[in-house]
Biopython code that builds the backbone (N, CA, C, O; Angstrom):
import numpy as np
from Bio.PDB.StructureBuilder import StructureBuilder

atoms = [
    (1, "MET", "N", (6.154, -4.868, -15.374)),
    (1, "MET", "CA", (5.746, -3.733, -14.544)),
    (1, "MET", "C", (6.561, -3.738, -13.251)),
    (1, "MET", "O", (6.467, -4.673, -12.455)),
    (2, "ILE", "N", (7.346, -2.707, -13.049)),
    (2, "ILE", "CA", (8.190, -2.633, -11.853)),
    (2, "ILE", "C", (7.621, -1.586, -10.889)),
    (2, "ILE", "O", (7.331, -0.452, -11.272)),
    (3, "ILE", "N", (7.473, -1.999, -9.639)),
    (3, "ILE", "CA", (6.932, -1.078, -8.635)),
    (3, "ILE", "C", (7.979, -0.804, -7.566)),
    (3, "ILE", "O", (8.641, -1.718, -7.074)),
    (4, "ASP", "N", (8.117, 0.468, -7.216)),
    (4, "ASP", "CA", (9.075, 0.839, -6.164)),
    (4, "ASP", "C", (8.623, 0.290, -4.816)),
    (4, "ASP", "O", (7.426, 0.153, -4.562)),
    (5, "THR", "N", (9.572, -0.015, -3.971)),
    (5, "THR", "CA", (9.233, -0.541, -2.643)),
    (5, "THR", "C", (8.434, 0.482, -1.851)),
    (5, "THR", "O", (7.534, 0.126, -1.092)),
    (6, "THR", "N", (8.766, 1.747, -2.031)),
    (6, "THR", "CA", (8.051, 2.808, -1.311)),
    (6, "THR", "C", (6.586, 2.831, -1.742)),
    (6, "THR", "O", (5.686, 3.043, -0.930)),
    (7, "GLU", "N", (6.370, 2.611, -3.031)),
    (7, "GLU", "CA", (5.011, 2.597, -3.552)),
    (7, "GLU", "C", (4.249, 1.411, -2.971)),
    (7, "GLU", "O", (3.081, 1.524, -2.602)),
    (8, "VAL", "N", (4.928, 0.284, -2.900)),
    (8, "VAL", "CA", (4.316, -0.922, -2.335)),
    (8, "VAL", "C", (3.929, -0.677, -0.878)),
    (8, "VAL", "O", (2.846, -1.066, -0.441)),
    (9, "GLN", "N", (4.819, -0.032, -0.136)),
    (9, "GLN", "CA", (4.544, 0.274, 1.272)),
    (9, "GLN", "C", (3.312, 1.172, 1.383)),
    (9, "GLN", "O", (2.458, 0.969, 2.246)),
    (10, "THR", "N", (3.235, 2.152, 0.510)),
    (10, "THR", "CA", (2.104, 3.074, 0.530)),
    (10, "THR", "C", (0.804, 2.338, 0.244)),
    (10, "THR", "O", (-0.206, 2.549, 0.916)),
    (11, "ILE", "N", (0.845, 1.469, -0.767)),
    (11, "ILE", "CA", (-0.344, 0.694, -1.134)),
    (11, "ILE", "C", (-0.768, -0.200, 0.022)),
    (11, "ILE", "O", (-1.955, -0.294, 0.337)),
    (12, "HIS", "N", (0.201, -0.856, 0.652)),
    (12, "HIS", "CA", (-0.095, -1.754, 1.772)),
    (12, "HIS", "C", (-0.719, -0.989, 2.931)),
    (12, "HIS", "O", (-1.719, -1.426, 3.501)),
    (13, "SER", "N", (-0.140, 0.136, 3.275)),
    (13, "SER", "CA", (-0.661, 0.936, 4.384)),
    (13, "SER", "C", (-2.062, 1.457, 4.045)),
    (13, "SER", "O", (-2.931, 1.532, 4.914)),
    (14, "PHE", "N", (-2.269, 1.811, 2.784)),
    (14, "PHE", "CA", (-3.577, 2.286, 2.349)),
    (14, "PHE", "C", (-4.613, 1.176, 2.488)),
    (14, "PHE", "O", (-5.723, 1.408, 2.965)),
    (15, "TYR", "N", (-4.240, -0.036, 2.065)),
    (15, "TYR", "CA", (-5.141, -1.181, 2.169)),
    (15, "TYR", "C", (-5.474, -1.469, 3.623)),
    (15, "TYR", "O", (-6.613, -1.799, 3.952)),
    (16, "LYS", "N", (-4.477, -1.345, 4.493)),
    (16, "LYS", "CA", (-4.702, -1.590, 5.923)),
    (16, "LYS", "C", (-5.714, -0.589, 6.463)),
    (16, "LYS", "O", (-6.629, -0.958, 7.199)),
    (17, "LEU", "N", (-5.549, 0.676, 6.096)),
    (17, "LEU", "CA", (-6.468, 1.711, 6.569)),
    (17, "LEU", "C", (-7.876, 1.459, 6.040)),
    (17, "LEU", "O", (-8.858, 1.644, 6.759)),
    (18, "GLU", "N", (-7.971, 1.037, 4.785)),
    (18, "GLU", "CA", (-9.267, 0.775, 4.176)),
    (18, "GLU", "C", (-9.954, -0.417, 4.828)),
    (18, "GLU", "O", (-11.173, -0.416, 5.003)),
    (19, "SER", "N", (-9.183, -1.422, 5.185)),
    (19, "SER", "CA", (-9.756, -2.627, 5.787)),
    (19, "SER", "C", (-10.230, -2.356, 7.213)),
    (19, "SER", "O", (-11.061, -3.089, 7.751)),
    (20, "LEU", "N", (-9.692, -1.297, 7.819)),
    (20, "LEU", "CA", (-10.078, -0.961, 9.189)),
    (20, "LEU", "C", (-11.436, -0.263, 9.228)),
    (20, "LEU", "O", (-12.099, -0.234, 10.265)),
    (21, "LYS", "N", (-11.841, 0.295, 8.096)),
    (21, "LYS", "CA", (-13.112, 1.025, 8.050)),
    (21, "LYS", "C", (-14.297, 0.082, 8.255)),
    (21, "LYS", "O", (-15.446, 0.523, 8.247)),
]
sb = StructureBuilder()
sb.init_structure("model")
sb.init_model(0)
sb.init_chain("A")
sb.init_seg("    ")
for serial, (resi, resn, name, xyz) in enumerate(atoms, 1):
    if name == "N":
        sb.init_residue(resn, " ", resi, " ")
    sb.init_atom(name, np.array(xyz, "f"), 0.0, 1.0, " ", f" {name:<3s}", serial, name[0])
structure = sb.get_structure()
């Protein structure tokens, strides 16, 4: 399974936003 770096960045930023809630 290969994931684009942009996708990884999006996932990371999403996780950060979710953890801030």
